VOTOR-165898 format. One line per 8 residues: number of its first residue (from 1); their letters; for each residue x, y, z of C-alpha. Coordinates in steps of 0.1 Angstrom, whole numbers. Layout:
VOTOR-165898
NUM> a> X Y Z; ... .
END
This chain:
VOTOR-165898
1> qeqvvesg> 996 755 763; 1019 785 761; 1029 799 794; 1053 822 812; 1066 820 848; 1080 850 865; 1104 850 895; 1129 872 914 .
9> gglvqagg> 1106 897 930; 1110 908 966; 1112 937 991; 1141 961 986; 1150 996 999; 1150 1026 976; 1182 1027 956; 1185 989 956 .
17> slrlscaa> 1185 964 928; 1165 933 918; 1167 910 888; 1135 894 875; 1135 863 853; 1108 850 831; 1108 814 817; 1086 809 786 .
25> srhtfsty> 1076 779 766; 1099 775 736; 1072 783 710; 1064 815 728; 1099 826 733; 1115 819 699; 1088 836 678; 1078 868 695 .
33> imgwfrqa> 1090 901 709; 1090 896 747; 1081 923 772; 1080 932 809; 1048 948 821; 1038 961 856; 1007 969 874; 1007 991 905 .
41> pgkerelv> 977 991 929; 948 1011 914; 966 1016 881; 964 999 847; 990 975 835; 1017 992 816; 1046 981 793; 1080 987 810 .
49> adiisngg> 1104 973 784; 1105 949 755; 1131 932 733; 1130 917 698; 1136 880 692; 1173 883 685; 1179 908 712; 1191 934 688 .
57> ytytadsv> 1167 961 697; 1150 971 730; 1124 996 741; 1124 1010 776; 1097 1033 790; 1107 1068 800; 1098 1062 836; 1126 1035 840 .
65> kgrftisr> 1150 1045 813; 1186 1045 825; 1176 1023 855; 1161 991 840; 1176 968 814; 1158 941 795; 1178 911 781; 1171 876 769 .
73> dnakntvy> 1188 843 767; 1174 823 738; 1192 791 747; 1174 792 781; 1141 805 768; 1144 832 795; 1140 870 795; 1154 892 823 .
81> lqmnslkp> 1147 926 837; 1176 941 857; 1163 969 879; 1187 993 895; 1182 1025 915; 1147 1014 925; 1122 1039 936; 1091 1035 958 .
89> edtavyyc> 1070 1043 926; 1084 1011 910; 1064 991 935; 1041 969 914; 1034 933 903; 1057 927 873; 1046 904 845; 1062 891 813 .
97> ntsppkvr> 1044 883 781; 1048 887 744; 1047 923 733; 1019 930 725; 1004 904 749; 993 872 732; 996 845 758; 980 838 792 .
105> wgqgaqvt> 993 860 820; 1014 844 846; 1012 849 883; 1036 879 882; 1064 889 906; 1057 913 934; 1083 941 937; 1080 963 967 .
113> vss> 1104 993 972; 1105 1009 1006; 1115 1045 1011 .
END
């Protein structure tokens, strides 16, 4: 069964940084565009960033552009989200999936940014 496992969340002060990791099954990882999504309390899940299979093109949402960077390591079947200059409004559960989502959602990684 295809699956993804997110890690690296935590509590950080505004202005700080975190790096999220997502390990995916080889079939999932090698074939699809991979994305990071987030869901804040009371809000719908939204796409934050995605990256094509060879890493040659990325998309980043306007709300995080210039602060978040998505990357992938195909040899490790892992996709990363480097988050810098974090703001309280970045507080959410962060998920990875194919983009658009095609596999079962993982448990997510809680990111909490204090002011």
